[in-house]
C-alpha positions in Angstrom: 4.4 -14.1 -3.1 4.5 -11.3 -5.7 5.7 -13.1 -8.8 2.0 -14.8 -8.3 0.3 -12.0 -7.7 2.2 -11.1 -11.2 1.5 -14.3 -12.4 -2.0 -14.3 -12.2 -2.5 -10.6 -13.2 -1.3 -11.7 -16.4 -2.5 -14.6 -16.8 -5.7 -12.8 -17.5 -4.4 -9.6 -19.8 -5.1 -11.4 -22.8 -8.8 -13.1 -21.9 -10.1 -8.9 -22.2 -9.5 -6.6 -24.9 -10.3 -3.6 -22.2 -7.4 -4.6 -19.4 -4.8 -5.1 -22.5 -5.9 -1.2 -23.8 -5.6 0.1 -20.5 -2.4 -2.1 -20.2 -0.7 -0.3 -23.6 -2.0 3.4 -22.0 -0.5 2.6 -18.8 2.7 1.5 -19.9 5.8 3.1 -18.0 3.7 4.2 -15.6 4.5 3.4 -12.1 1.6 2.5 -9.1 2.5 2.2 -5.9 0.5 0.2 -3.2 2.2 1.0 0.8 0.3 -0.8 4.6 2.7 1.7 6.0 4.7 0.8 8.6 4.8 -2.7 6.7 5.3 -3.0 2.7 5.7 -1.2 -0.1 4.7 -3.2 -3.7 5.2 -1.3 -7.0 3.2 -2.3 -9.9 3.9 -1.6 -13.4 2.8 -1.6 -17.0 5.2 -2.5 -19.9 2.8 -2.0 -22.0 2.4 -5.6 -22.5 2.4 -7.3 -18.9 2.6 -5.8 -15.0 5.5 -5.9 -13.2 4.5 -6.1 -9.5 8.0 -6.3 -6.8 8.8 -4.9 -3.3 10.9 -0.8 -3.6 11.0 2.3 -3.1 11.1 3.8 -6.0 9.0 7.2 -7.3 5.3 6.4 -8.2 2.6 8.5 -10.7 0.3 7.2 -8.8 0.5 6.4 -4.5 -2.5 4.0 -2.4 -1.7 4.3 1.1 -3.5 2.6 3.8 -4.2 -0.4 5.9 -5.1 -3.8 4.4 -7.9 -3.9 5.1 -9.1 -0.1 3.7 -7.1 -1.7 0.6 -8.9 -5.5 0.2 -12.3 -2.5 0.8 -10.9 -0.6 -2.6 -11.4 -3.4 -4.4 -15.2 -4.2 -3.8 -17.7 -2.3 -5.5 -17.7 0.9 -3.4 -14.3 2.5 -4.1 -15.8 6.0 -3.6 -17.1 4.5 -0.4 -13.5 4.0 1.3 -11.9 6.9 0.2 -14.9 9.4 1.9 -13.9 7.1 5.2 -10.2 8.3 4.9 -9.5 4.4 4.8 -7.1 5.1 2.0 -5.0 7.8 0.7 -4.2 8.4 -3.0 -1.3 10.5 -3.4 0.2 11.5 -7.2 -1.8 11.4 -10.3 -4.9 10.1 -8.9 -6.2 9.8 -12.6 -3.3 7.3 -13.0 -4.4 5.5 -9.7 -8.2 5.1 -11.0 -7.0 3.5 -14.6 -4.5 1.1 -12.6 -7.9 0.5 -10.3 -9.8 -0.2 -12.9 -7.6 -2.2 -14.7 -6.8 -4.2 -11.8 -10.6 -4.6 -11.1 -10.5 -6.3 -15.0 -7.5 -8.6 -13.8 -9.1 -9.4 -10.8 -7.3 -12.5 -9.6 -9.1 -15.1 -7.4 -7.4 -14.2 -3.9 -7.5 -17.4 -2.5 -6.3 -19.2 -5.4 -3.3 -16.9 -5.8 -2.4 -17.6 -1.9 -3.1 -20.7 -2.0 -0.2 -21.2 -4.5 1.3 -19.9 -1.4 0.5 -21.6 2.2 -2.0 -24.3 0.4 -5.7 -25.2 0.0 -7.0 -25.4 3.2 -5.4 -22.2 5.3 -5.2 -19.8 2.6 -9.7 -20.7 2.3 -9.6 -19.7 5.8 -7.7 -16.9 5.4 -10.6 -15.5 3.2 -13.6 -16.8 5.1 -11.8 -15.1 7.8 -10.6 -11.4 5.8 -14.4 -11.7 4.3 -15.8 -12.0 8.4 -14.1 -8.8 9.1 -15.0 -7.1 6.2 -18.6 -7.4 6.5 -18.4 -7.0 10.2 -17.0 -4.1 10.1 -19.3 -2.7 7.8 -22.2 -3.7 9.8 -20.5 -2.2 13.1 -19.7 0.8 11.6 -23.5 1.5 10.2 -24.8 0.3 13.0 -22.4 2.9 15.5 -23.6 5.3 12.8 -27.4 4.9 13.0 -26.7 5.2 17.0 -25.1 8.0 17.0 -27.2 9.9 14.8 -30.8 8.6 16.7 -28.7 9.8 20.1 -28.2 13.1 18.7 -31.4 13.6 17.2 -33.7 12.1 20.3 -31.9 12.2 23.2 -29.8 15.4 22.7 -31.9 17.0 20.2 -29.0 18.3 18.4 -29.9 17.2 15.5 -33.7 17.2 13.8 -35.0 13.7 13.3 -35.8 11.7 10.6 -39.4 12.2 10.1 -39.5 16.0 11.4 -37.1 17.0 8.5 -38.5 15.1 6.0 -42.1 16.5 6.9 -40.5 20.4 7.8 -39.0 19.9 4.1 -42.6 18.6 2.4 -44.3 22.1 4.6 -41.1 24.4 2.2 -41.8 22.3 -0.8 -46.0 23.0 -0.5 -45.5 26.7 0.5 -42.6 27.5 -2.8 -45.7 25.6 -4.4 -48.0 27.9 -3.2 -46.1 30.9 -3.5 -45.2 30.4 -7.0 -49.4 29.5 -7.9 -50.2 33.0 -6.5 -47.3 34.8 -8.3 -48.7 33.6 -12.0 -52.4 34.5 -10.3 -51.0 38.3 -9.5 -49.3 38.3 -12.6 -52.6 37.5 -14.6 -55.1 40.1 -12.3 -51.6 43.1 -13.3 -52.4 42.1 -16.4 -56.0 42.2 -16.8 
């Protein structure tokens, strides 16, 4: 399966000048992608292509996380994944970011890659299940966060409800503007 992923990544290299430049820039650098207690994969740039293999070799940067966290890292909001602590980066973060950018430029169709290994129908089903699980997880997290914040604001009164906080901040802004105007008037009167 790793050779299939490697060939899918390298197939996109000639099509993107930016990906080729990144690959040359990362020449000799290694990125380890690890699902703890499951597998560790090393991605290495030779300058002309990427080499993907299992291994325990040291790497310039490491990305550790669960399968869904690593998959979410390839999405549109990788910073949100890192903030949620779904994925951990060790080593040189700049190298990890360059490899992430390179992966985004070369982003192979994962269903197509998986289809070569297990067949079209199971790969499509796996893709659907994975997309459903990711979207369900995002919706569940958002709903849970909303429910907790509403409970803490309205039931426990440990937090200020949003509308009350916004009203307070508008009042503070109005007061600040009034004080600034008063200060300007006093300056004019003092000069006179």
